[in-house]
DONU-658072 format. One record per residue (C-alpha): x, y, z; residue number from 1; residue in one letter; chain. Coordinates in steps of 0.001 Angstrom, whole numbers, plus 524288, in hexadecimal, padded with zeros to 5 digits. Each point is the difference from the previous one (the first is absolute). Layout:
N
PT;c1;c2;c3;resi;resn;chain
PT;X;Y;Z;NUM;A;A .
...
END
This chain:
444
PT;c1;c2;c3;resi;resn;chain
PT;DB360;44D4E;7E383;1;M;A .
PT;7FB0B;7FF91;80F40;2;S;A .
PT;7F895;7F483;804F9;3;K;A .
PT;7F2CB;7FD42;7FFFF;4;K;A .
PT;7F935;8007F;80C95;5;V;A .
PT;7F567;7F675;7FF84;6;L;A .
PT;7F739;7FDDF;80D64;7;E;A .
PT;7F6AA;7F3F3;80031;8;P;A .
PT;7F4CA;8055E;7F799;9;R;A .
PT;7F9D9;80BEF;7FB19;10;A;A .
PT;7F760;809A7;804C1;11;K;A .
PT;7F33D;7FDD1;7FADA;12;A;A .
PT;7FAA9;80CE1;8013F;13;G;A .
PT;80A89;805C6;7F732;14;V;A .
PT;7FAE8;802A6;7F1FF;15;S;A .
PT;80809;7F92F;7F23B;16;S;A .
PT;80442;80C8B;7FC50;17;E;A .
PT;80799;801A0;80D6E;18;N;A .
PT;806DB;7F50F;8023A;19;V;A .
PT;80E65;7FFC7;7FFED;20;S;A .
PT;80A86;7F5EC;804F7;21;E;A .
PT;7FF9E;806F2;80D0F;22;T;A .
PT;7F279;7FCC6;8008C;23;T;A .
PT;7FD12;7F679;80BFE;24;P;A .
PT;7FBDB;7F320;7FE20;25;L;A .
PT;7FAAE;7FF5B;80CD1;26;V;A .
PT;7F806;80E59;8045E;27;G;A .
PT;7FFE8;803E5;80E58;28;K;A .
PT;7F3B4;7FFC5;8062C;29;K;A .
PT;7F69F;80B66;7FDDD;30;G;A .
PT;806C9;8036D;7F343;31;E;A .
PT;7F6C7;803CB;7F759;32;G;A .
PT;7F162;7FDB0;7FF49;33;D;A .
PT;800CA;7F442;7F714;34;E;A .
PT;80A70;7F909;8097C;35;E;A .
PT;7F842;801A2;80B55;36;G;A .
PT;7F4BB;7F75B;7FA29;37;R;A .
PT;809C2;7F3CB;7FD95;38;G;A .
PT;7FE11;7F37A;8030C;39;L;A .
PT;805BC;7FB67;80BD5;40;T;A .
PT;8054B;7F178;8006E;41;T;A .
PT;7F48D;7FAB1;80627;42;Q;A .
PT;7F75F;8077C;7F8B4;43;Q;A .
PT;806C9;7F88B;7F2F7;44;T;A .
PT;7FE9F;7F26D;8073E;45;A;A .
PT;7F1F4;800A7;801E5;46;I;A .
PT;7FED3;8039C;7F2A5;47;L;A .
PT;80669;7F55D;7F98E;48;I;A .
PT;7F9D4;7F75D;80955;49;A;A .
PT;7F218;8061E;7FEB1;50;G;A .
PT;8025A;7FDDB;7EFD0;51;E;A .
PT;80310;7F077;8000E;52;M;A .
PT;7F9CD;7FA7F;80B35;53;A;A .
PT;7F286;7FE53;7F887;54;G;A .
PT;7FDF6;7F70B;7F5A1;55;S;A .
PT;80AB2;7F72E;8032B;56;G;A .
PT;7F877;7FD90;80E70;57;V;A .
PT;7F4F9;7FB9F;7F874;58;L;A .
PT;80699;7F7E8;7F52E;59;A;A .
PT;80C48;7F9DB;80682;60;L;A .
PT;7F6F2;7F56C;80695;61;P;A .
PT;7FB8C;7FB47;7F2C3;62;R;A .
PT;80E13;7FFD3;7FA58;63;A;A .
PT;804A0;7F794;80B4C;64;L;A .
PT;7F692;7F61C;7FD03;65;S;A .
PT;805D4;7FF64;7F1F8;66;K;A .
PT;80DEC;7FE18;8044E;67;T;A .
PT;7FE6B;7F853;80DCE;68;G;A .
PT;808AB;8033F;80BD4;69;W;A .
PT;809DB;80321;7F648;70;F;A .
PT;7FB6F;80C7D;7FC95;71;G;A .
PT;80211;80593;80FFD;72;V;A .
PT;80EE5;80002;7FBC6;73;P;A .
PT;7FCF8;803E8;7F1AF;74;L;A .
PT;7F837;80D2F;80700;75;L;A .
PT;80BDE;8027D;808B8;76;L;A .
PT;807A1;7FFDD;7F44F;77;L;A .
PT;7F6E1;807DA;7F836;78;V;A .
PT;80061;80A4E;80B85;79;A;A .
PT;80EEE;80077;800D7;80;L;A .
PT;802DB;802B3;7F1C6;81;V;A .
PT;7F59B;80AC1;7FE61;82;A;A .
PT;805DF;806C6;80C03;83;A;A .
PT;80DE4;7FE44;7FA47;84;F;A .
PT;7FC81;806B2;7F2F1;85;S;A .
PT;7F707;80ADD;80851;86;G;A .
PT;80B33;802F9;807BD;87;K;A .
PT;809F2;80061;7F2BF;88;R;A .
PT;7F49C;80878;7F9DA;89;L;A .
PT;80053;80907;80C00;90;G;A .
PT;81197;7FF44;7FD22;91;D;A .
PT;7FD21;803AF;7F1B3;92;C;A .
PT;7F958;80D50;80409;93;W;A .
PT;80850;80433;809B8;94;S;A .
PT;80CB7;7FD43;7F576;95;I;A .
PT;7F7FC;80866;7F6CB;96;L;A .
PT;7FE73;80A2E;80A00;97;E;A .
PT;80ECF;800B2;80301;98;A;A .
PT;804ED;800F9;7F285;99;R;A .
PT;7F651;809F0;7F9C4;100;D;A .
PT;7FA82;80B6F;8081E;101;P;A .
PT;7F3D2;7FFEF;7F5C7;102;E;A .
PT;7FB04;7F398;806D3;103;M;A .
PT;7FFA2;805DF;80DE1;104;R;A .
PT;7F230;8055B;7FDAA;105;T;A .
PT;7F303;7F8E7;8001B;106;R;A .
PT;7FEC2;7F868;7F425;107;K;A .
PT;7F26F;7FA36;7FA64;108;R;A .
PT;806AD;7F49E;7F840;109;N;A .
PT;80B29;7FB6F;80903;110;P;A .
PT;7FFAB;7F23A;7FC44;111;Y;A .
PT;800FA;80493;7F059;112;A;A .
PT;80AC9;80953;803AC;113;I;A .
PT;808A6;7F513;806DA;114;I;A .
PT;7FDEB;7F7A2;7F490;115;V;A .
PT;80231;80970;7F706;116;E;A .
PT;80D60;8027C;804E8;117;Q;A .
PT;8048E;7F1DA;80280;118;A;A .
PT;7FA7E;7FA3F;7F358;119;L;A .
PT;7FCDC;80B06;7F669;120;G;A .
PT;7F24F;806AF;7FB7E;121;K;A .
PT;7F98C;7F510;7F885;122;P;A .
PT;7FF4B;7F6C3;80C68;123;W;A .
PT;7FC52;80C54;80789;124;S;A .
PT;7F3BE;80023;7F7FC;125;V;A .
PT;7FE52;7F162;800EA;126;V;A .
PT;8017F;80236;80ECB;127;V;A .
PT;7F418;80B03;7FF75;128;S;A .
PT;7F7C3;7F6CD;7F903;129;M;A .
PT;8037B;7F415;80905;130;A;A .
PT;7FC4E;8082C;80B88;131;M;A .
PT;7F30C;80629;7FB0D;132;I;A .
PT;7FC3A;7F0F7;7FC60;133;V;A .
PT;80371;7F9D6;80C5C;134;T;A .
PT;7F9B5;809EF;80A74;135;L;A .
PT;7F5A5;8037C;7F690;136;F;A .
PT;7FDD1;7F065;7FFC5;137;G;A .
PT;80080;7FF81;80E9A;138;A;A .
PT;7F7B1;80A30;801E4;139;S;A .
PT;7F537;7F9C4;7F9B8;140;V;A .
PT;803BB;7F454;80794;141;V;A .
PT;7FC6F;807AE;80DF6;142;Y;A .
PT;7F408;80521;7FC5E;143;L;A .
PT;7FAA4;7F3A0;7F964;144;L;A .
PT;80415;7FA4F;80D6A;145;L;A .
PT;7FAE5;80B77;80784;146;A;A .
PT;7F328;7FF33;7F82E;147;A;A .
PT;7FEA2;7F0C6;80172;148;Q;A .
PT;8014B;80179;80F22;149;I;A .
PT;7F704;80AC5;8005E;150;I;A .
PT;7F4E6;7F6A4;7F8A5;151;E;A .
PT;8043A;7F71B;8090A;152;A;A .
PT;7FCE7;807AE;80CFB;153;V;A .
PT;7F3FC;8067C;7FB10;154;L;A .
PT;7F970;7F377;7F84E;155;L;A .
PT;7F59A;7FE82;80A6C;156;S;A .
PT;7FB29;80F19;7FF08;157;L;A .
PT;80291;8021D;7F01C;158;V;A .
PT;7FE24;7F122;7FAF6;159;P;A .
PT;7FE13;803DA;7F244;160;T;A .
PT;80C35;80767;7FD6F;161;L;A .
PT;80C45;7F8E6;7FAFA;162;T;A .
PT;80E26;8035D;7FF0D;163;I;A .
PT;7FEE3;80748;7F3EC;164;C;A .
PT;7F6D6;80AD8;8051C;165;T;A .
PT;80898;7FF55;80D5A;166;W;A .
PT;80AF5;80156;7F806;167;Y;A .
PT;7FBD9;80C56;7F8F4;168;L;A .
PT;7FA62;8059F;80CB1;169;I;A .
PT;80D0D;80017;805D5;170;V;A .
PT;80675;806E4;7F4D5;171;V;A .
PT;7F732;8086C;7FF8E;172;G;A .
PT;80230;802B1;80EBB;173;A;A .
PT;80F24;7FE7D;7FF29;174;M;A .
PT;80095;80B54;7F3B1;175;T;A .
PT;8011E;80BD4;80706;176;P;A .
PT;80A58;7FB03;80A80;177;L;A .
PT;8089F;7FE0F;7F49A;178;L;A .
PT;80355;80EF7;7FF92;179;F;A .
PT;80B63;7FE02;80A16;180;F;A .
PT;80B09;806D0;7FA1C;181;G;A .
PT;80C41;7F7A6;80473;182;T;A .
PT;80280;7F76F;80BF2;183;P;A .
PT;80281;80910;80A57;184;K;A .
PT;7F28B;80325;7FD05;185;D;A .
PT;7FAA7;7F50F;805D3;186;F;A .
PT;80922;7F9AE;809F8;187;H;A .
PT;7F2E8;7FE09;80808;188;L;A .
PT;7FC7F;7F63E;7F58A;189;M;A .
PT;80AD9;7F944;80390;190;G;A .
PT;7FC65;7FE31;80F89;191;I;A .
PT;7F2AE;7FC48;7FB69;192;L;A .
PT;8020B;7F5A8;7F610;193;A;A .
PT;80B01;7F867;808FD;194;F;A .
PT;7F78F;80309;80CFB;195;G;A .
PT;7F21C;7F919;7F9A5;196;S;A .
PT;808BE;7F501;7FA3C;197;S;A .
PT;80736;7FD25;80C7A;198;L;A .
PT;7F4CF;7FEFD;8073D;199;V;A .
PT;7F8E3;7F951;7F547;200;A;A .
PT;80A7D;7F5BA;7FF85;201;C;A .
PT;7FDAA;7FDCA;80D07;202;I;A .
PT;7F206;7FE21;80010;203;L;A .
PT;801F9;7F6E8;7F4F1;204;Y;A .
PT;80789;7F7AD;806E2;205;F;A .
PT;7F8CE;7FEEB;80DBC;206;I;A .
PT;7F43A;7FAA4;7F626;207;E;A .
PT;808EA;7F6DF;7F7E7;208;M;A .
PT;80372;7FA75;80D1E;209;M;A .
PT;7F1CB;800C7;80462;210;N;A .
PT;7FB78;7F6DE;7F45C;211;E;A .
PT;80C8C;7F496;7FFB0;212;V;A .
PT;7F96A;7F410;7FEF3;213;S;A .
PT;80452;7F0D0;80223;214;P;A .
PT;7FEB8;7FCC7;7F1FC;215;F;A .
PT;80C21;7FF51;7F6B3;216;T;A .
PT;80143;80676;7F296;217;Y;A .
PT;80A1B;7FCF5;7F4C0;218;R;A .
PT;80CF3;8073B;80197;219;Y;A .
PT;809A7;7FF96;7F63D;220;G;A .
PT;80655;805CD;7F3AF;221;I;A .
PT;7F658;7FEC3;7F39E;222;H;A .
PT;80978;801E4;7F48B;223;G;A .
PT;807D4;808F3;7F94C;224;F;A .
PT;7F654;80AB5;7FA7C;225;M;A .
PT;7F839;7FF6C;80D6C;226;D;A .
PT;80DC5;8019B;8068C;227;F;A .
PT;803FF;80B7A;7F8B0;228;F;A .
PT;7F182;80611;7FE96;229;L;A .
PT;8028F;80139;81053;230;A;A .
PT;80D5D;805D0;7FE0E;231;T;A .
PT;7FBF6;80B01;7F72B;232;G;A .
PT;7F5AB;80344;80ACC;233;T;A .
PT;8097F;7FF5E;80AC8;234;M;A .
PT;8092A;80986;7F637;235;M;A .
PT;7F4C3;807BC;7FE5A;236;F;A .
PT;7FCB3;80198;80F6C;237;A;A .
PT;80E87;80668;80379;238;F;A .
PT;7FFF9;8065C;7F233;239;G;A .
PT;7FFBE;80E83;803F9;240;G;A .
PT;80AC7;804CA;7FC57;241;A;A .
PT;7FCF3;8082B;7F49B;242;S;A .
PT;7F9BB;809A1;8094E;243;T;A .
PT;80C41;7FF3E;80A4A;244;F;A .
PT;807FD;80ADF;7F88A;245;P;A .
PT;7F3A2;80A3B;7FEF4;246;T;A .
PT;7FE42;7FCF0;80F74;247;I;A .
PT;80E57;80159;80185;248;Q;A .
PT;7FFEA;80CB9;7F9D3;249;N;A .
PT;7F6E2;806C0;808DA;250;D;A .
PT;8086D;7FBC9;80B72;251;M;A .
PT;805D1;80AD5;8092D;252;A;A .
PT;80DF4;7F806;7FFDB;253;D;A .
PT;7FF3A;7F4FE;7F489;254;K;A .
PT;80D96;7FB39;804C2;255;T;A .
PT;7F669;7F85D;80B77;256;K;A .
PT;7F7DD;7FAC7;7F489;257;F;A .
PT;806D9;7F229;802C3;258;G;A .
PT;7FBEC;7FEF8;80DD6;259;K;A .
PT;7F227;802DE;7FC0D;260;S;A .
PT;7FF5F;7F49C;7F615;261;V;A .
PT;804DC;7F785;80B95;262;Q;A .
PT;7F4E8;803E1;8093F;263;Y;A .
PT;7F6B4;80016;7F4D7;264;G;A .
PT;803A1;7F20A;7FBB5;265;F;A .
PT;800CF;7F8EE;80CA7;266;L;A .
PT;7F2FC;80561;80460;267;A;A .
PT;7F9A0;7FBC5;7F2FC;268;V;A .
PT;80711;7F345;800B7;269;L;A .
PT;7FAC2;7FC9C;80E20;270;I;A .
PT;7F20F;801D5;7FB7B;271;L;A .
PT;802DA;7F82D;7F2D9;272;Y;A .
PT;80406;7F3F6;807F0;273;L;A .
PT;7F4C2;801D8;80A83;274;L;A .
PT;7F4AE;7FEA6;7F774;275;V;A .
PT;8060B;7F7E8;7F42A;276;A;A .
PT;804A5;7F56D;80A34;277;I;A .
PT;7F352;80082;807EC;278;A;A .
PT;7F6F8;8019F;7F387;279;G;A .
PT;80709;7F27B;7F91D;280;Y;A .
PT;8005A;7F8C5;80CDE;281;A;A .
PT;7F1EC;801C7;8036E;282;V;A .
PT;7F941;7FDE9;7F16F;283;Y;A .
PT;80A7B;7F955;7F93F;284;G;A .
PT;7FD05;7FE6F;7F201;285;E;A .
PT;7F070;80633;8005A;286;R;A .
PT;807C9;80E86;80335;287;V;A .
PT;7F98E;808FD;7F5EA;288;L;A .
PT;807A1;808A7;7F817;289;P;A .
PT;7FB05;80BB3;80B04;290;N;A .
PT;80362;7F928;80C3B;291;V;A .
PT;7F43B;807B4;80615;292;A;A .
PT;7F60C;7FA6A;7F764;293;L;A .
PT;803C7;7F29A;807A7;294;S;A .
PT;7FC4A;802CF;80B7D;295;M;A .
PT;7F3E8;80060;80964;296;S;A .
PT;7F6B4;80B0E;7FFEF;297;A;A .
PT;803D6;80452;80DDC;298;T;A .
PT;8018F;80D12;806E9;299;P;A .
PT;80D7E;7FD18;7FF25;300;L;A .
PT;7FFB9;7FF2D;7F23A;301;T;A .
PT;7F6EA;80CC9;7FDD5;302;L;A .
PT;80A3B;80739;80693;303;A;A .
PT;80A45;7FAC7;7F8A5;304;A;A .
PT;7FAD6;80378;7F46C;305;N;A .
PT;7FB3A;80C6B;801E1;306;I;A .
PT;80EBB;80306;8037B;307;L;A .
PT;8078D;7FA48;7F3DE;308;M;A .
PT;7F6AE;80673;7F946;309;A;A .
PT;80445;80C69;805AE;310;V;A .
PT;80E29;7FB59;7FE7D;311;H;A .
PT;7FDE7;7FD3C;7F199;312;L;A .
PT;7F8A6;80E67;7FD26;313;L;A .
PT;80B17;805BF;80700;314;S;A .
PT;80BCB;7F8D2;7FA2D;315;A;A .
PT;7FA62;80260;7F2D4;316;F;A .
PT;80167;80F33;80224;317;I;A .
PT;80E62;7FD27;802C0;318;I;A .
PT;80295;7F707;7F35A;319;I;A .
PT;7F845;8071F;7F471;320;I;A .
PT;80724;80CD5;8040A;321;N;A .
PT;80B65;7FC14;7F93A;322;P;A .
PT;7FAAE;7FE00;7F3A0;323;V;A .
PT;7F803;80C63;800F9;324;C;A .
PT;80CB3;807D4;801FE;325;Q;A .
PT;80518;7F727;7F4A8;326;E;A .
PT;7F801;801B8;7F638;327;V;A .
PT;7FED6;8108F;8054D;328;E;A .
PT;80EA1;7FE5C;7FB8A;329;E;A .
PT;7FE0B;7F8EA;7F3C9;330;L;A .
PT;7F6AE;80B93;7FCBD;331;Y;A .
PT;806F1;80AA5;804C9;332;N;A .
PT;7F5AF;80480;80878;333;V;A .
PT;8032B;80BDD;80948;334;P;A .
PT;800B0;7FD2B;80EF6;335;R;A .
PT;7F734;80B78;8025C;336;D;A .
PT;7F5F4;7FBCB;7F519;337;S;A .
PT;7F3DB;7FA6F;80887;338;T;A .
PT;7F75D;7FE7F;7F310;339;G;A .
PT;809F3;7F7F8;7F861;340;W;A .
PT;80379;7F98E;80A65;341;R;A .
PT;7F1C8;7FCD9;8034E;342;M;A .
PT;7FEC8;7FB84;7F1EB;343;I;A .
PT;80BC5;7F6BA;7FF8B;344;V;A .
PT;7FB26;7F96E;80DBA;345;R;A .
PT;7F206;7FE94;7FAA8;346;V;A .
PT;8037B;7FB2C;7F329;347;S;A .
PT;80849;7F56B;8095A;348;I;A .
PT;7F535;7FB77;808CF;349;M;A .
PT;7F710;7FEFD;7F34E;350;L;A .
PT;80C08;7F48E;7FA70;351;G;A .
PT;7FEC3;7F9E0;80E0D;352;I;A .
PT;7F059;7FF6B;8000C;353;L;A .
PT;7FFD8;7FB68;7F17F;354;F;A .
PT;80BC0;7F490;8021B;355;I;A .
PT;7F97F;7FBD9;80F95;356;G;A .
PT;7F26D;7FFD6;7F8DB;357;E;A .
PT;8065C;7F65F;7F37E;358;S;A .
PT;8064D;7F66D;807F9;359;I;A .
PT;7F9EE;7FE4B;80E4D;360;P;A .
PT;807B0;7F6A6;80453;361;R;A .
PT;80DE0;80374;806CA;362;F;A .
PT;80710;7F355;80319;363;Y;A .
PT;80665;7FDF9;7F1EA;364;T;A .
PT;800CC;80F80;7FDA4;365;L;A .
PT;80756;80114;80C5B;366;L;A .
PT;80863;7F45B;7FD70;367;A;A .
PT;803F6;8033A;7F162;368;L;A .
PT;80324;80F9F;803CC;369;V;A .
PT;80966;7FA9B;80B1C;370;G;A .
PT;80552;7F79A;7F63C;371;A;A .
PT;80322;80943;7F62A;372;T;A .
PT;8012A;80DAC;8023B;373;T;A .
PT;8019A;7FE06;80FD2;374;I;A .
PT;80ABA;7F731;7FD55;375;A;A .
PT;806B1;80A00;7F77D;376;L;A .
PT;7FF0F;80BB1;80781;377;L;A .
PT;8022A;7FA04;80DC8;378;T;A .
PT;80896;7F406;7FE22;379;Y;A .
PT;807CD;80309;7F395;380;I;A .
PT;8034B;80DE1;7FD2A;381;L;A .
PT;804CE;806CD;80D4E;382;P;A .
PT;80AC2;7F625;8017C;383;S;A .
PT;801F6;801C8;7F22A;384;V;A .
PT;8012D;80F18;8015F;385;C;A .
PT;80661;7FFC1;80BCE;386;Y;A .
PT;80CC8;7F79F;7F9DB;387;L;A .
PT;7FE5C;80A35;7F4CE;388;K;A .
PT;80091;80C3E;808C3;389;L;A .
PT;80B34;7FBE5;80761;390;I;A .
PT;8087C;7FA3A;7F3C8;391;G;A .
PT;7FEFC;80E71;7FA77;392;Q;A .
PT;80AFF;80976;80144;393;P;A .
PT;7FFED;808D2;80BCD;394;A;A .
PT;8008C;80F0B;7FB60;395;G;A .
PT;80A40;809DD;802A7;396;E;A .
PT;802AE;80049;80E7F;397;G;A .
PT;7F642;7F6FB;8046C;398;Q;A .
PT;80237;7F12F;8061D;399;T;A .
PT;7FDAA;7F4F1;7F87F;400;P;A .
PT;7F56F;7F6D5;80651;401;V;A .
PT;8075E;7F520;8064A;402;E;A .
PT;7F775;7F2D3;800F8;403;V;A .
PT;8036C;7F286;8068E;404;P;A .
PT;8035A;7F42B;7F6FC;405;S;A .
PT;7F3FC;7F9D9;806F5;406;W;A .
PT;7F58E;80A0B;7FF1C;407;M;A .
PT;80299;7FFFA;7EFD6;408;K;A .
PT;7FF0F;7F07C;8004F;409;M;A .
PT;7F3DA;80154;807BA;410;V;A .
PT;7FC17;80984;7F54E;411;C;A .
PT;80127;7F6B9;7F516;412;Y;A .
PT;7F9A0;7F43F;80756;413;E;A .
PT;7F27D;8072B;80212;414;V;A .
PT;80159;804E3;7F172;415;I;A .
PT;80061;7F190;7FD44;416;A;A .
PT;7F441;7FDFD;8089E;417;L;A .
PT;7F96A;80A4A;7FA9C;418;G;A .
PT;8007F;7FB7C;7F2BB;419;V;A .
PT;7FD51;7F0F0;801AA;420;V;A .
PT;7F4E5;80345;80869;421;G;A .
PT;7FA51;80AF8;7F750;422;C;A .
PT;8015F;7F38C;7F352;423;I;A .
PT;7F946;7F64B;80848;424;A;A .
PT;7F5E7;8061B;80712;425;A;A .
PT;7FC53;80821;7F272;426;T;A .
PT;7FEBF;7F24D;7F993;427;I;A .
PT;7F6D3;7FB7C;80B15;428;S;A .
PT;7F739;80C09;80168;429;A;A .
PT;7FDBF;800B4;7F048;430;V;A .
PT;7FC92;7F1AA;7FFDE;431;S;A .
PT;7F699;802EF;80C41;432;A;A .
PT;7F8BB;809D5;7F7D9;433;I;A .
PT;7FE89;7F90B;7F50F;434;F;A .
PT;7FCF8;7F35D;804E8;435;S;A .
PT;7F525;8024F;80875;436;T;A .
PT;7F40A;8079C;7FE84;437;S;A .
PT;7FEE5;80BE9;7FDE9;438;M;A .
PT;7F8AA;809E1;80995;439;A;A .
PT;7F422;80815;7F791;440;V;A .
PT;80345;80DC1;7FF00;441;P;A .
PT;7F72B;80825;807C8;442;C;A .
PT;7F966;806FC;7F4B5;443;Y;A .
PT;7FC9D;7F31A;7F8E7;444;L;A .
END
């Protein structure tokens, strides 16, 4: 039998019926109508950065107030671990494409496929459910934050409208934008999301510098529960890995996904450190869960708030898309069935509306999601799947995946850190939810 010829990646325009062992993994430019619309490395990096750089910017100053200055190296560690895991997830898909020609076409649920190939069908079901919970929860948080910011911006004009009403308006306004098919259909949302957050962070930083005062506020670690509650928030801030396979699956050259992850994380980390350190240094213990509400009402703050609302709404489109595709896959909705797709996605928005109106307080929800499903999807499973896949025997005529020992060791360390952080942060988040007064649901 002749040796299989495998190029770096599959041609996206090839249907699953026509794929073979010689189907190239990287299609030539201009081949196929669909291939021409694949995401570039830069577009992918912007989508990754645009998706993540939102709620973390607003919540991290509060997280630092719970950890003290030790939170800065902790934030760096969380970022490095998340970026490492994201790269391993991309490598997992590359391994699957090299082994199976069927994988060289675009899939709606690539993360679940990776886990099924590595760990079996039961775990793929767990991942599908965890992805839905994670991105669903993150979507609620993003829209709650957007509604809160819009309420603050328009308070003087419409003082009678509460966050509950604004949340309803925001959900209604975003519903028509839910009907984009896959990330390649809305890559401009990534530019809008990241660009608006970048300018907003610069304006927030300038305003914080204008509000520096000579008063000294208490800085320090509060205790075990507060520390790991803040850790859960940090994990949430970098917890975008569950969308990575879906974004990678739309790239023109999937082998360059690792570069996109590096660029995206570097950009997000710079923004996070800028706002988190400045917010904690200026406001100390009195910083609010949403740092934008800690600032004085000035033209700078107003402009930054508007831009941050734009970011949150744009990022919402990015993070909710994998949920829509996952649910459509679970119910076997045909790709060309516009009617059924609309029914599924409107149903998802109704669920988002109900949860947001039931829990109009985002900080503990953010920490709980970060500590549970995001910890599993971003900090634990990528390395587990990677180790499993490289340990599987190569097929006939295929070259085994060679990985240096230090890479395997780092994977085990990342898994251990993820498990410890997940358990501790979950305990803290659950404790915070039940030990503080619960927000009254809007409909009550």
